[in-house]
C-alpha positions in Angstrom: 3.9 -53.0 -22.2 2.3 -55.8 -24.1 1.0 -57.3 -20.9 -0.8 -54.1 -20.0 -2.2 -53.8 -23.5 -3.5 -57.3 -23.4 -5.0 -56.8 -20.0 -6.7 -53.6 -21.1 -8.1 -55.3 -24.3 -9.4 -58.2 -22.2 -11.1 -55.8 -19.9 -12.8 -53.9 -22.8 -13.9 -57.2 -24.3 -15.3 -58.4 -21.0 -17.2 -55.2 -20.4 -18.7 -55.3 -23.9 -19.6 -59.0 -23.7 -21.2 -58.5 -20.3 -23.5 -55.7 -21.5 -24.4 -57.4 -24.8 -25.1 -60.8 -23.3 -27.1 -59.3 -20.5 -29.2 -57.3 -23.0 -29.6 -60.3 -25.2 -30.7 -62.5 -22.4 -33.2 -60.0 -21.2 -34.6 -59.5 -24.7 -34.8 -63.3 -25.2 -36.6 -63.8 -21.9 -39.0 -61.0 -22.9 -39.7 -62.6 -26.3 -40.3 -65.9 -24.6 -42.8 -64.3 -22.2 -44.4 -62.4 -25.1 -45.0 -65.6 -27.0 -46.2 -67.5 -23.9 -48.7 -65.0 -22.6 -49.6 -63.3 -25.9 -48.3 -59.8 -25.2 -47.4 -57.6 -28.2 -43.7 -57.0 -27.6 -44.1 -55.0 -24.5 -42.3 -57.5 -22.2 -39.5 -58.0 -24.7 -38.8 -54.2 -24.6 -38.9 -54.3 -20.8 -36.6 -57.3 -20.7 -34.2 -55.5 -23.0 -34.1 -52.4 -20.7 -33.7 -54.6 -17.6 -30.9 -56.5 -19.4 -29.0 -53.4 -20.4 -29.3 -51.9 -16.9 -28.1 -55.1 -15.3 -25.2 -55.3 -17.8 -24.1 -51.7 -16.9 -24.3 -52.5 -13.2 -22.1 -55.6 -13.6 -19.7 -53.6 -15.8 -19.5 -50.8 -13.2 -18.8 -53.3 -10.4 -16.1 -54.9 -12.6 -14.5 -51.5 -13.2 -14.6 -50.7 -9.5 -12.8 -54.0 -8.7 -10.1 -53.4 -11.3 -9.5 -49.8 -10.3 -9.5 -50.6 -6.6 -6.8 -53.2 -7.2 -4.5 -50.6 -8.7 -5.3 -51.0 -12.4 -2.9 -52.8 -14.7 0.3 -52.7 -12.7 3.4 -54.7 -13.7 3.0 -56.9 -10.6 
C-alpha cells in the first residue's frame, strides 16, 4: 500500500514539475529574446504558451507509458 502511494505521489510530482519547468523555460527564453531583439513582451507570451503546450505533451506521454505498463501494480 505504501509503495503504491509513493509511486502515485512521485508521478504527480513528476507531472507537475514537467509542466512548470517547461513553461518556465519557454517564458525565460521568450524574455531573453524580447530583451535581445527589443520586442515588447510578445515573444515571452508565445514562449510561455509553447512551454505549457510542450509540458502537457510530455506529461501525456508519461501517463500513457505508466498506464500501458499496468499502472502501479505490486510487481
